[in-house]
SELO-990159 format. One record per atom (N, C-alpha, C): residue in one letter; atom name; x, y, z. Coordinates in pm, 1 decimal, decimal comma. Example, Ala and Ser with C-alpha at 12.3 -4.5 7.8 and 13.67 -1.06 7.14 Angstrom:
REM residues 2
(A N (1319,0 -569,0 780,0))
(A CA (1230,0 -450,0 780,0))
(A C (1320,0 -330,0 780,0))
(S N (1285,0 -225,0 708,0))
(S CA (1367,0 -106,0 714,0))
(S C (1290,0 3,0 787,0))
***
This chain:
REM residues 214
(M N (-3870,0 1350,4 2692,8))
(M CA (-3774,3 1444,1 2560,0))
(M C (-3606,6 1401,3 2551,3))
(E N (-3577,1 1383,0 2441,1))
(E CA (-3390,6 1362,7 2437,9))
(E C (-3361,4 1463,5 2443,7))
(H N (-3242,7 1519,6 2500,8))
(H CA (-3180,4 1648,1 2514,0))
(H C (-3071,0 1577,0 2418,4))
(S N (-3045,3 1715,1 2308,8))
(S CA (-2935,2 1687,5 2226,7))
(S C (-2860,8 1813,4 2215,6))
(L N (-2730,4 1808,2 2145,3))
(L CA (-2652,0 1891,5 2098,3))
(L C (-2586,3 1902,9 2031,3))
(R N (-2521,9 2015,6 1973,0))
(R CA (-2473,1 2016,4 1845,6))
(R C (-2329,8 2051,9 1912,4))
(I N (-2234,7 1928,9 1860,5))
(I CA (-2101,8 1906,9 1899,8))
(I C (-2008,0 1933,8 1776,7))
(T N (-1879,8 2053,6 1794,7))
(T CA (-1803,9 2019,4 1706,6))
(T C (-1700,0 1919,4 1692,3))
(E N (-1647,7 1855,9 1811,5))
(E CA (-1556,2 1772,1 1805,8))
(E C (-1518,9 1711,5 1952,0))
(I N (-1560,2 1578,6 2000,2))
(I CA (-1505,6 1473,6 2097,4))
(I C (-1368,0 1430,9 2126,8))
(F N (-1302,4 1464,2 2196,3))
(F CA (-1128,4 1395,2 2148,3))
(F C (-1049,8 1358,5 2318,0))
(Y N (-946,6 1307,2 2291,2))
(Y CA (-895,7 1267,3 2463,0))
(Y C (-755,5 1323,9 2447,0))
(S N (-706,2 1405,9 2495,5))
(S CA (-553,6 1521,7 2535,4))
(S C (-541,9 1489,7 2658,8))
(L N (-429,2 1549,4 2671,5))
(L CA (-375,5 1649,8 2816,3))
(L C (-445,1 1766,6 2828,0))
(Q N (-513,7 1797,8 2930,9))
(Q CA (-555,5 1917,3 3006,4))
(Q C (-423,1 2038,3 2961,4))
(G N (-428,1 2113,0 2861,5))
(G CA (-378,2 2218,3 2853,4))
(G C (-355,3 2350,5 2927,1))
(E N (-459,9 2349,1 3004,9))
(E CA (-498,3 2470,6 3090,4))
(E C (-553,8 2430,0 3241,7))
(S N (-595,9 2546,9 3339,8))
(S CA (-660,0 2487,4 3450,4))
(S C (-582,3 2483,8 3550,9))
(N N (-658,4 2427,4 3673,0))
(N CA (-571,1 2337,7 3820,4))
(N C (-549,3 2172,3 3769,6))
(T N (-608,4 2165,2 3657,7))
(T CA (-563,5 1994,6 3618,8))
(T C (-501,7 2000,2 3496,5))
(V N (-424,9 2099,7 3464,8))
(V CA (-304,4 2107,4 3363,8))
(V C (-238,9 1967,8 3371,9))
(G N (-209,6 1913,5 3238,7))
(G CA (-122,7 1799,6 3223,9))
(G C (-246,1 1636,8 3245,4))
(L N (-339,7 1639,6 3270,8))
(L CA (-374,0 1546,7 3346,1))
(L C (-499,1 1503,5 3158,9))
(P N (-470,6 1372,0 3162,4))
(P CA (-556,3 1316,2 3046,8))
(P C (-699,4 1321,9 3072,9))
(T N (-743,3 1397,6 2956,5))
(T CA (-939,4 1436,5 2983,2))
(T C (-964,3 1441,8 2861,2))
(V N (-1102,0 1406,4 2851,2))
(V CA (-1213,1 1401,4 2715,8))
(V C (-1262,9 1530,3 2712,2))
(F N (-1238,3 1568,9 2617,3))
(F CA (-1301,1 1713,4 2581,1))
(F C (-1424,6 1706,7 2486,1))
(I N (-1494,3 1751,6 2539,6))
(I CA (-1634,1 1777,2 2471,8))
(I C (-1673,5 1941,6 2440,5))
(R N (-1633,4 1965,5 2320,7))
(R CA (-1631,4 2081,9 2208,7))
(R C (-1767,0 2079,2 2152,0))
(L N (-1875,0 2189,7 2240,9))
(L CA (-1956,3 2236,2 2160,9))
(L C (-1956,1 2357,9 2025,2))
(T N (-2088,3 2350,9 1956,4))
(T CA (-2069,6 2406,5 1855,1))
(T C (-2134,7 2600,8 1881,8))
(G N (-2056,5 2685,9 1824,7))
(G CA (-2143,8 2821,0 1879,2))
(G C (-2083,4 2907,8 1980,0))
(C N (-2067,3 3088,4 1963,1))
(C CA (-2025,2 3138,1 2079,6))
(C C (-2064,9 3262,7 2036,8))
(P N (-2169,8 3308,3 2095,8))
(P CA (-2175,4 3487,7 2049,9))
(P C (-2084,3 3583,9 2093,3))
(L N (-1955,5 3553,6 2149,2))
(L CA (-1883,1 3610,0 2140,8))
(L C (-1772,2 3609,8 2025,5))
(R N (-1651,9 3722,9 2054,3))
(R CA (-1592,1 3684,1 1887,1))
(R C (-1431,1 3754,7 1954,7))
(C N (-1367,3 3748,1 2040,7))
(C CA (-1270,7 3750,2 2122,8))
(C C (-1194,9 3748,2 1976,8))
(V N (-1079,6 3896,5 2014,2))
(V CA (-970,6 3905,0 1893,3))
(V C (-863,0 3770,0 1901,4))
(Y N (-829,8 3733,9 1977,1))
(Y CA (-717,7 3642,6 2028,6))
(Y C (-832,1 3495,5 1972,9))
(C N (-898,9 3454,1 1992,5))
(C CA (-980,0 3325,3 1992,4))
(C C (-919,4 3227,5 1898,9))
(D N (-870,4 3113,7 1930,4))
(D CA (-860,9 2987,7 1880,1))
(D C (-915,6 2924,2 1847,3))
(T N (-1038,3 2881,0 1858,8))
(T CA (-1136,4 2766,2 1824,4))
(T C (-1242,1 2848,3 1766,9))
(A N (-1240,5 2986,2 1621,5))
(A CA (-1352,4 3005,6 1532,4))
(A C (-1364,6 2903,9 1496,1))
(Y N (-1335,2 2801,8 1461,5))
(Y CA (-1387,6 2668,2 1368,4))
(Y C (-1510,7 2594,4 1463,7))
(A N (-1509,8 2643,5 1568,8))
(A CA (-1642,7 2618,3 1656,1))
(A C (-1761,2 2683,1 1647,8))
(F N (-1772,5 2840,6 1563,1))
(F CA (-1841,9 2890,0 1561,4))
(F C (-1940,9 2871,1 1502,9))
(T N (-1923,9 2770,3 1422,4))
(T CA (-2062,2 2759,6 1337,5))
(T C (-2040,8 2557,8 1296,5))
(G N (-2156,6 2502,9 1188,5))
(G CA (-2150,4 2339,5 1169,3))
(G C (-2127,7 2270,9 1305,6))
(G N (-2065,0 2137,2 1289,2))
(G CA (-2110,1 2079,5 1416,9))
(G C (-2232,7 1966,6 1371,6))
(E N (-2197,8 1880,2 1469,2))
(E CA (-2303,2 1788,2 1458,1))
(E C (-2399,2 1732,5 1553,6))
(R N (-2532,4 1736,5 1506,2))
(R CA (-2617,8 1744,7 1674,2))
(R C (-2654,5 1571,2 1703,7))
(R N (-2617,1 1583,6 1821,7))
(R CA (-2612,4 1441,8 1887,0))
(R C (-2697,9 1436,9 2016,2))
(S N (-2679,6 1294,5 2083,5))
(S CA (-2799,4 1302,4 2184,2))
(S C (-2728,7 1299,3 2291,1))
(V N (-2740,7 1336,6 2435,3))
(V CA (-2686,4 1337,1 2562,1))
(V C (-2615,3 1191,3 2554,8))
(A N (-2708,5 1141,1 2550,8))
(A CA (-2654,1 982,0 2590,8))
(A C (-2526,0 949,3 2473,9))
(D N (-2573,2 971,1 2337,9))
(D CA (-2452,7 919,1 2246,8))
(D C (-2334,1 965,6 2311,8))
(I N (-2330,8 1109,1 2331,9))
(I CA (-2201,3 1192,0 2360,8))
(I C (-2138,3 1094,0 2467,2))
(I N (-2211,2 1061,6 2592,6))
(I CA (-2171,8 1050,1 2701,6))
(I C (-2081,0 880,0 2662,3))
(A N (-2212,3 797,9 2578,6))
(A CA (-2122,6 666,2 2514,9))
(A C (-1964,4 692,5 2466,3))
(E N (-1969,9 782,8 2426,5))
(E CA (-1827,5 807,2 2352,2))
(E C (-1709,0 858,2 2485,6))
(V N (-1776,5 941,0 2526,5))
(V CA (-1651,9 954,8 2650,5))
(V C (-1621,2 843,0 2766,8))
(Q N (-1712,2 733,3 2762,4))
(Q CA (-1695,4 592,6 2828,5))
(Q C (-1612,4 555,0 2797,0))
(T N (-1575,3 532,9 2647,0))
(T CA (-1456,4 477,4 2520,9))
(T C (-1313,7 508,0 2630,8))
(Y N (-1279,5 596,3 2695,8))
(Y CA (-1178,8 643,2 2754,7))
(Y C (-1140,4 609,1 2872,1))
(R N (-1023,8 608,0 2896,9))
(R CA (-1018,4 535,9 3064,3))
(R C (-986,1 660,5 3139,3))
(T N (-1076,9 735,2 3162,1))
(T CA (-1045,4 889,1 3240,5))
(T C (-1127,6 916,1 3319,0))
(R N (-1165,0 978,6 3411,9))
(R CA (-1250,1 1027,0 3506,6))
(R C (-1269,3 1199,7 3505,9))
(H N (-1149,1 1236,1 3418,5))
(H CA (-1183,2 1405,0 3390,4))
(H C (-1244,2 1473,1 3279,6))
(V N (-1339,5 1489,4 3268,5))
(V CA (-1400,7 1541,3 3146,8))
(V C (-1428,5 1735,2 3139,5))
(C N (-1398,8 1755,5 3011,6))
(C CA (-1399,1 1910,2 3049,7))
(C C (-1522,0 1953,4 2894,3))
(V N (-1598,9 2001,9 2915,3))
(V CA (-1707,9 2043,7 2803,3))
(V C (-1677,9 2185,8 2830,1))
(T N (-1626,4 2175,2 2657,9))
(T CA (-1568,3 2371,9 2638,5))
(T C (-1615,6 2387,5 2510,0))
(G N (-1599,0 2515,4 2430,8))
(G CA (-1663,5 2588,2 2343,0))
(G C (-1560,0 2627,4 2186,6))
(G N (-1588,7 2762,9 2177,8))
(G CA (-1736,1 2808,3 2194,6))
(G C (-1752,3 2858,1 2263,1))
(E N (-1895,9 2875,1 2298,9))
(E CA (-1949,0 2911,2 2452,7))
(E C (-2065,8 2773,2 2496,6))
(P N (-2026,9 2691,7 2566,0))
(P CA (-2107,5 2566,3 2585,7))
(P C (-2266,2 2598,6 2602,5))
(L N (-2207,4 2709,7 2695,1))
(L CA (-2384,7 2764,5 2751,9))
(L C (-2441,0 2810,6 2707,6))
(A N (-2421,1 2806,2 2534,1))
(A CA (-2508,7 2894,2 2470,2))
(A C (-2595,0 2805,8 2395,7))
(Q N (-2603,1 2709,8 2468,1))
(Q CA (-2691,9 2560,0 2420,5))
(Q C (-2756,6 2579,1 2547,8))
(P N (-2883,4 2576,4 2618,3))
(P CA (-2933,1 2522,9 2739,7))
(P C (-2914,0 2367,5 2771,1))
(A N (-2936,6 2275,4 2690,2))
(A CA (-2903,6 2140,6 2711,8))
(A C (-2766,4 2093,6 2751,9))
(C N (-2702,5 2199,2 2772,2))
(C CA (-2561,2 2185,8 2801,0))
(C C (-2517,0 2176,6 2966,2))
(L N (-2612,7 2205,5 3040,5))
(L CA (-2677,3 2165,8 3166,0))
(L C (-2716,9 2042,2 3200,5))
(V N (-2782,4 1993,4 3125,6))
(V CA (-2807,6 1883,8 3117,9))
(V C (-2700,8 1746,1 3115,1))
(L N (-2610,5 1777,9 3030,2))
(L CA (-2518,7 1724,3 2956,6))
(L C (-2426,2 1708,3 3122,5))
(L N (-2408,9 1830,0 3200,0))
(L CA (-2312,9 1874,8 3274,0))
(L C (-2351,0 1760,1 3410,3))
(S N (-2476,5 1767,8 3424,2))
(S CA (-2521,6 1713,8 3541,2))
(S C (-2511,7 1559,7 3508,4))
(A N (-2554,7 1464,1 3391,6))
(A CA (-2538,9 1399,4 3349,7))
(A C (-2401,3 1311,0 3398,8))
(L N (-2291,1 1392,3 3343,3))
(L CA (-2163,2 1304,4 3364,1))
(L C (-2114,6 1338,5 3502,3))
(A N (-2138,9 1466,1 3578,8))
(A CA (-2138,3 1423,2 3748,4))
(A C (-2207,8 1342,0 3790,5))
(E N (-2283,6 1291,5 3771,7))
(E CA (-2417,9 1208,8 3832,4))
(E C (-2318,2 1053,4 3789,0))
(L N (-2223,4 1022,4 3675,7))
(L CA (-2139,6 920,7 3655,4))
(L C (-2007,2 921,0 3731,4))
(G N (-2008,8 979,3 3803,5))
(G CA (-1876,7 998,7 3900,3))
(G C (-1767,4 1103,7 3835,3))
(Y N (-1770,9 1138,1 3703,0))
(Y CA (-1681,2 1203,6 3643,5))
(Y C (-1640,4 1306,4 3677,2))
(Q N (-1531,1 1388,2 3676,0))
(Q CA (-1469,7 1503,1 3772,3))
(Q C (-1481,6 1635,5 3631,6))
(V N (-1586,0 1686,4 3665,3))
(V CA (-1637,0 1741,1 3498,5))
(V C (-1591,4 1937,3 3577,9))
(S N (-1535,0 1999,7 3444,3))
(S CA (-1496,1 2092,6 3411,1))
(S C (-1582,4 2169,6 3318,4))
(L N (-1635,8 2274,5 3307,6))
(L CA (-1696,0 2389,3 3226,1))
(L C (-1619,8 2496,1 3174,8))
(E N (-1549,2 2510,1 3063,3))
(E CA (-1459,3 2643,0 3052,6))
(E C (-1567,8 2685,0 2964,8))
(T N (-1593,1 2869,6 3044,2))
(T CA (-1733,6 2920,7 2995,0))
(T C (-1619,1 3092,0 2975,4))
(S N (-1710,1 3167,9 2885,1))
(S CA (-1677,7 3277,7 2862,4))
(S C (-1700,4 3396,5 2983,5))
(G N (-1785,4 3364,9 3056,1))
(G CA (-1844,3 3433,6 3136,0))
(G C (-1945,0 3540,4 3132,6))
(A N (-2002,0 3524,5 3010,7))
(A CA (-2069,3 3628,5 2943,1))
(A C (-2232,2 3590,9 2946,5))
(L N (-2250,3 3434,9 2996,1))
(L CA (-2379,9 3403,5 3046,4))
(L C (-2381,7 3382,4 3155,4))
(D N (-2489,3 3335,6 3238,9))
(D CA (-2555,3 3295,9 3348,8))
(D C (-2489,9 3180,7 3363,3))
(V N (-2419,5 3154,7 3444,9))
(V CA (-2386,2 3043,6 3547,6))
(V C (-2427,6 2991,9 3654,3))
(A N (-2571,6 3078,4 3735,2))
(A CA (-2623,1 2992,7 3816,9))
(A C (-2709,4 2876,8 3778,1))
(G N (-2717,6 2782,4 3695,1))
(G CA (-2801,1 2674,3 3655,5))
(G C (-2673,6 2590,6 3652,6))
(V N (-2545,1 2583,4 3631,7))
(V CA (-2467,1 2486,1 3626,7))
(V C (-2473,4 2376,5 3759,2))
(D N (-2449,8 2250,1 3756,1))
(D CA (-2452,0 2147,5 3876,8))
(D C (-2334,1 2187,1 3971,3))
(P N (-2386,1 2228,9 4079,3))
(P CA (-2246,5 2255,0 4174,5))
(P C (-2151,0 2127,7 4187,7))
(R N (-2168,6 2017,8 4135,7))
(R CA (-2054,4 1942,0 4133,8))
(R C (-1990,5 1959,3 4049,2))
(V N (-2019,1 2062,0 3901,4))
(V CA (-1908,0 2098,6 3839,8))
(V C (-1803,4 2223,6 3838,7))
(A N (-1680,2 2222,9 3817,8))
(A CA (-1579,8 2287,7 3838,3))
(A C (-1605,9 2389,7 3738,5))
(K N (-1642,3 2527,6 3773,4))
(K CA (-1676,4 2631,9 3643,7))
(K C (-1467,3 2696,6 3629,1))
(V N (-1473,0 2705,2 3518,6))
(V CA (-1370,3 2765,2 3449,5))
(V C (-1377,1 2924,2 3365,4))
(M N (-1424,5 2962,5 3436,3))
(M CA (-1488,3 3124,8 3341,8))
(M C (-1386,9 3229,8 3364,8))
(D N (-1399,2 3292,4 3238,6))
(D CA (-1305,1 3392,4 3178,2))
(D C (-1365,5 3546,8 3258,8))
(L N (-1264,7 3607,1 3272,1))
(L CA (-1359,3 3750,9 3315,2))
(L C (-1211,9 3849,1 3192,6))
(K N (-1329,8 3911,6 3054,7))
(K CA (-1255,3 3929,3 2973,0))
(K C (-1195,0 4088,9 2944,6))
(T N (-1097,3 4060,6 2905,8))
(T CA (-984,5 4203,0 2934,4))
(T C (-1037,0 4285,6 2877,1))
(P N (-991,1 4417,2 2843,1))
(P CA (-976,5 4483,7 2704,7))
(P C (-964,4 4446,2 2641,5))
(G N (-833,4 4385,1 2584,8))
(G CA (-763,9 4354,6 2499,0))
(G C (-836,6 4245,9 2441,4))
(S N (-954,2 4188,2 2462,3))
(S CA (-1007,2 4061,4 2410,0))
(S C (-1104,0 4099,8 2335,8))
(G N (-1156,3 4240,0 2332,5))
(G CA (-1238,8 4303,9 2253,2))
(G C (-1398,0 4283,0 2287,7))
(E N (-1394,9 4233,2 2423,3))
(E CA (-1522,0 4164,4 2441,1))
(E C (-1530,3 4216,1 2606,1))
(L N (-1474,7 4323,5 2641,1))
(L CA (-1485,6 4392,9 2733,0))
(L C (-1651,2 4389,6 2816,4))
(A N (-1726,7 4453,9 2725,9))
(A CA (-1846,6 4477,7 2743,8))
(A C (-1930,6 4364,3 2792,4))
(R N (-1871,5 4257,7 2733,2))
(R CA (-1977,7 4125,9 2746,1))
(R C (-1972,7 4055,1 2884,2))
(N N (-1854,1 4112,9 2973,4))
(N CA (-1845,7 4004,1 3123,7))
(N C (-1936,5 4064,1 3199,5))
(R N (-2021,0 3931,5 3242,4))
(R CA (-2154,9 3945,9 3324,8))
(R C (-2112,6 3926,4 3474,0))
(Y N (-2066,9 4040,2 3525,5))
(Y CA (-2032,4 4058,3 3625,6))
(Y C (-2061,1 4002,2 3800,0))
(E N (-2225,4 3967,9 3752,2))
(E CA (-2303,6 3886,3 3858,2))
(E C (-2249,8 3747,7 3878,5))
(N N (-2178,6 3680,4 3755,8))
(N CA (-2144,7 3561,7 3780,9))
(N C (-2022,3 3535,1 3878,6))
(L N (-1965,5 3666,2 3893,2))
(L CA (-1846,7 3647,9 4026,5))
(L C (-1882,5 3616,6 4149,1))
(A N (-2013,7 3652,7 4192,5))
(A CA (-2056,7 3617,6 4295,6))
(A C (-2102,0 3468,3 4308,8))
(L N (-2084,1 3388,8 4205,4))
(L CA (-2161,3 3239,8 4210,9))
(L C (-2017,3 3146,6 4209,3))
(L N (-1912,6 3208,9 4189,6))
(L CA (-1783,2 3105,1 4207,5))
(L C (-1747,8 3073,5 4365,2))
(T N (-1705,1 2966,5 4350,7))
(T CA (-1672,6 2869,6 4478,9))
(T C (-1546,5 2833,1 4452,7))
(A N (-1499,3 2816,3 4592,5))
(A CA (-1318,3 2782,6 4624,9))
(A C (-1299,6 2671,3 4502,6))
(Q N (-1359,1 2567,4 4442,1))
(Q CA (-1385,6 2495,4 4352,2))
(Q C (-1346,1 2572,8 4195,0))
(D N (-1363,0 2650,8 4205,5))
(D CA (-1367,9 2717,0 4040,9))
(D C (-1279,7 2814,1 4086,3))
(Q N (-1274,5 2842,0 3900,9))
(Q CA (-1127,6 2903,3 3877,2))
(Q C (-1214,4 3024,2 3784,7))
(L N (-1088,8 3149,6 3765,1))
(L CA (-1143,4 3251,0 3701,5))
(L C (-1025,6 3262,1 3628,6))
(K N (-1028,8 3290,3 3524,0))
(K CA (-904,6 3339,6 3412,1))
(K C (-898,7 3461,8 3356,9))
(F N (-776,0 3495,6 3325,9))
(F CA (-785,9 3630,5 3237,2))
(F C (-676,7 3561,7 3167,0))
(V N (-698,0 3638,5 3031,6))
(V CA (-624,1 3599,4 2921,1))
(V C (-557,5 3775,0 2929,3))
(I N (-407,1 3772,2 2915,9))
(I CA (-380,5 3917,7 2896,0))
(I C (-285,7 3945,0 2798,2))
(A N (-309,2 4067,9 2735,1))
(A CA (-285,9 4081,4 2599,5))
(A C (-149,1 4123,9 2608,6))
(D N (-214,5 4239,3 2724,1))
(D CA (-59,9 4336,4 2718,9))
(D C (-25,6 4397,2 2885,8))
(V N (34,5 4526,4 2888,1))
(V CA (53,2 4561,7 3025,8))
(V C (-97,5 4645,5 3074,4))
(A N (-187,7 4684,4 2963,5))
(A CA (-304,0 4752,9 3043,0))
(A C (-405,5 4636,1 3086,0))
(D N (-379,8 4551,5 3010,9))
(D CA (-460,1 4414,7 3037,5))
(D C (-413,3 4395,2 3194,1))
(Y N (-295,9 4368,3 3199,4))
(Y CA (-234,8 4333,2 3335,6))
(Y C (-300,9 4411,9 3445,5))
(E N (-265,0 4551,3 3415,9))
(E CA (-337,3 4611,2 3524,8))
(E C (-471,1 4588,2 3574,6))
(W N (-548,6 4632,1 3467,8))
(W CA (-661,1 4601,6 3477,4))
(W C (-701,5 4515,1 3536,5))
(S N (-667,1 4370,8 3487,6))
(S CA (-672,4 4224,7 3611,2))
(S C (-665,9 4270,8 3723,8))
(K N (-533,3 4317,1 3755,2))
(K CA (-492,7 4337,0 3908,7))
(K C (-594,2 4458,2 3966,6))
(Q N (-634,0 4503,0 3936,8))
(Q CA (-742,8 4586,6 3959,5))
(Q C (-875,0 4505,5 4019,6))
(M N (-889,4 4438,1 3916,0))
(M CA (-1021,7 4378,3 3913,8))
(M C (-1004,5 4240,2 4082,7))
(L N (-913,1 4212,0 4076,0))
(L CA (-881,3 4109,8 4181,9))
(L C (-908,9 4226,0 4347,3))
(L N (-872,1 4328,9 4332,0))
(L CA (-885,3 4450,3 4433,3))
(L C (-1023,1 4454,8 4474,7))
(D N (-1095,7 4525,3 4343,4))
(D CA (-1215,8 4599,2 4359,5))
(D C (-1338,9 4435,9 4384,2))
(H N (-1310,5 4326,8 4325,8))
(H CA (-1406,6 4244,3 4357,6))
(H C (-1331,4 4154,3 4422,7))
(Q N (-1228,8 4136,2 4512,9))
(Q CA (-1140,5 4061,9 4651,4))
(Q C (-1154,1 3889,6 4603,3))
(L N (-1146,8 3890,9 4469,1))
(L CA (-1141,5 3768,1 4422,3))
(L C (-1064,2 3644,0 4465,2))
(P N (-932,1 3671,5 4489,2))
(P CA (-872,9 3563,1 4567,0))
(P C (-895,4 3508,2 4661,6))
(E N (-1014,0 3583,9 4726,1))
(E CA (-1065,8 3524,0 4820,1))
(E C (-1200,6 3439,0 4788,0))
(R N (-1235,0 3444,7 4655,6))
(R CA (-1352,6 3372,8 4637,1))
(R C (-1263,0 3218,0 4572,0))
(C N (-1246,8 3262,6 4473,2))
(C CA (-1168,7 3162,7 4400,0))
(C C (-1063,5 3117,3 4364,4))
(Q N (-995,9 3055,3 4256,8))
(Q CA (-847,1 3047,8 4228,5))
(Q C (-858,9 3111,0 4085,9))
(I N (-762,4 3208,3 4067,6))
(I CA (-737,2 3296,6 3972,2))
(I C (-630,6 3227,6 3893,2))
(L N (-637,8 3264,0 3763,8))
(L CA (-585,8 3230,8 3670,4))
(L C (-517,1 3311,4 3537,7))
(F N (-406,2 3345,2 3579,5))
(F CA (-335,4 3449,2 3445,9))
(F C (-248,6 3385,8 3375,3))
(S N (-312,7 3429,2 3220,7))
(S CA (-253,5 3372,4 3119,6))
(S C (-238,3 3497,2 2980,2))
(P N (-67,5 3477,6 2959,5))
(P CA (-98,6 3546,7 2844,4))
(P C (-113,0 3531,4 2722,4))
(V N (-159,9 3595,3 2660,3))
(V CA (-209,2 3556,5 2520,9))
(V C (-85,7 3513,8 2410,7))
(M N (-88,9 3407,0 2369,3))
(M CA (62,8 3349,6 2280,7))
(M C (102,7 3412,5 2172,9))
(D N (215,5 3452,6 2154,6))
(D CA (277,1 3516,9 2068,9))
(D C (245,7 3673,0 2070,8))
(V N (201,9 3680,3 2159,9))
(V CA (104,5 3879,7 2154,8))
(V C (226,3 3957,0 2323,8))
(M N (158,8 3839,0 2411,8))
(M CA (233,9 3891,2 2533,8))
(M C (324,2 3842,9 2581,8))
(S N (417,1 3850,7 2591,5))
(S CA (568,8 3755,9 2695,7))
(S C (532,4 3709,6 2813,0))
(A N (538,7 3539,4 2757,4))
(A CA (498,5 3448,4 2894,2))
(A C (606,9 3543,7 3035,7))
(T N (742,6 3544,8 2974,5))
(T CA (786,7 3628,5 3089,6))
(T C (802,1 3714,9 3116,7))
(E N (773,8 3794,8 3075,9))
(E CA (684,2 3949,5 3133,5))
(E C (594,7 3914,3 3233,7))
(L N (513,6 3860,2 3186,9))
(L CA (366,8 3867,9 3245,4))
(L C (436,5 3783,6 3401,0))
(A N (472,9 3639,1 3375,2))
(A CA (543,0 3563,9 3503,0))
(A C (618,3 3724,9 3607,4))
(E N (724,4 3791,1 3522,4))
(E CA (798,4 3882,0 3620,4))
(E C (706,2 3972,7 3710,3))
(R N (630,1 3997,7 3627,1))
(R CA (521,7 4116,1 3671,3))
(R C (429,8 4055,7 3774,1))
(I N (382,4 3899,3 3769,8))
(I CA (328,2 3853,9 3888,2))
(I C (399,1 3846,2 4000,0))
(L N (531,2 3809,0 3985,5))
(L CA (630,0 3800,0 4108,3))
(L C (683,5 3944,9 4177,8))
(A N (670,9 4061,3 4100,3))
(A CA (733,3 4178,4 4154,3))
(A C (565,4 4254,9 4219,2))
(D N (513,9 4179,6 4172,8))
(D CA (360,1 4250,1 4256,9))
(D C (329,5 4146,2 4352,7))
(Q N (348,7 4014,9 4407,8))
(Q CA (340,5 3945,7 4479,7))
(Q C (187,7 3907,8 4461,6))
(L N (125,6 3845,9 4346,7))
(L CA (-13,0 3842,1 4359,5))
(L C (-40,9 3727,8 4345,6))
(P N (-155,7 3708,3 4431,4))
(P CA (-200,1 3547,7 4452,0))
(P C (-274,4 3456,9 4350,2))
(V N (-180,0 3454,2 4220,1))
(V CA (-273,0 3386,6 4127,3))
(V C (-178,7 3302,1 4111,8))
(R N (-194,8 3185,5 4011,1))
(R CA (-201,0 3083,2 3903,4))
(R C (-129,5 3141,0 3774,6))
(F N (1,2 3150,5 3787,9))
(F CA (35,3 3140,3 3616,7))
(F C (12,7 3022,4 3524,3))
(Q N (-49,3 3071,7 3401,2))
(Q CA (-43,3 2934,9 3340,4))
(Q C (-20,6 2972,4 3194,7))
(I N (63,0 2882,1 3088,8))
(I CA (43,0 2874,2 2932,8))
(I C (-27,7 2747,8 2923,9))
(Q N (-96,4 2802,5 2794,2))
(Q CA (-125,2 2695,9 2716,9))
(Q C (-18,4 2547,5 2685,9))
(L N (-52,1 2482,5 2760,3))
(L CA (49,1 2327,2 2724,6))
(L C (11,1 2298,5 2584,7))
(H N (-84,8 2250,1 2579,3))
(H CA (-133,5 2155,5 2459,6))
(H C (-67,0 2305,9 2317,3))
(K N (-56,4 2401,2 2343,2))
(K CA (48,4 2491,1 2216,6))
(K C (138,7 2480,5 2201,0))
(Y N (236,5 2414,1 2301,6))
(Y CA (358,6 2403,2 2305,1))
(Y C (413,4 2254,8 2245,6))
(L N (294,2 2181,3 2263,9))
(L CA (299,1 2022,6 2254,0))
(L C (274,3 2018,5 2087,2))
(W N (131,9 2076,5 2080,6))
(W CA (109,1 2054,8 1929,0))
(W C (3,6 2177,0 1842,9))
(N N (88,7 2244,0 1888,2))
(N CA (45,9 2394,5 1809,6))
(N C (-75,8 2406,5 1794,6))
(D N (-142,3 2431,2 1754,5))
(D CA (-302,0 2466,9 1717,6))
(D C (-375,6 2322,1 1635,8))
(A N (-292,8 2199,5 1664,6))
(A CA (-360,8 2130,0 1568,1))
(A C (-533,3 2043,0 1632,8))
(R N (-617,6 2044,5 1574,7))
(R CA (-753,4 2024,0 1600,7))
(R C (-740,7 1887,7 1683,5))
(G N (-815,7 1878,5 1786,7))
(G CA (-815,9 1703,4 1853,0))
(G C (-696,9 1716,2 1929,5))
(K N (-613,3 1794,2 1956,7))
(K CA (-479,3 1836,4 2043,8))
(K C (-542,5 1893,4 2182,6))
***
């Protein structure tokens, strides 16, 4: 049986986040998401899209001269065939990352794929959707992202680091909600508390604002 997925867009750009920030990357944005985070900047991917076969998706990816591929959404794991796509890309030797909300089970993700997983803060409006069982499935190649809207989010995130001993498990990313949380304030708090986390901003927004396909 030929597997297919509903795709919002495939595009080539610089990675704007994660530990591969700045590297030319092919992005595969899947359609659909069961969450509604208040700061979501990809609501256009909630519906619509075009159904395409895994073979067709890979054929387009191969037109770009890069080894980095990011499967994102929406929420990619809302489509079961996403797991097939991830494994197929890894089998071809791509360095594959998966951006996921953390609300769905990541146990089936190919171990060759780097998981970039959110832990939803209170300010997201989706705190109750966190699947904490996923934390035990993260490894040193994976990244756990906290998107921080205010001081309360920061304090909550800091407590999560302690409660779950997260820095010993995987890479930790702290990111401010653009135009809501001051990037400078977040950076200064990280330094004052000497947190073992990576501060990041969304590079693509500084380069292209919220333009689609960038």
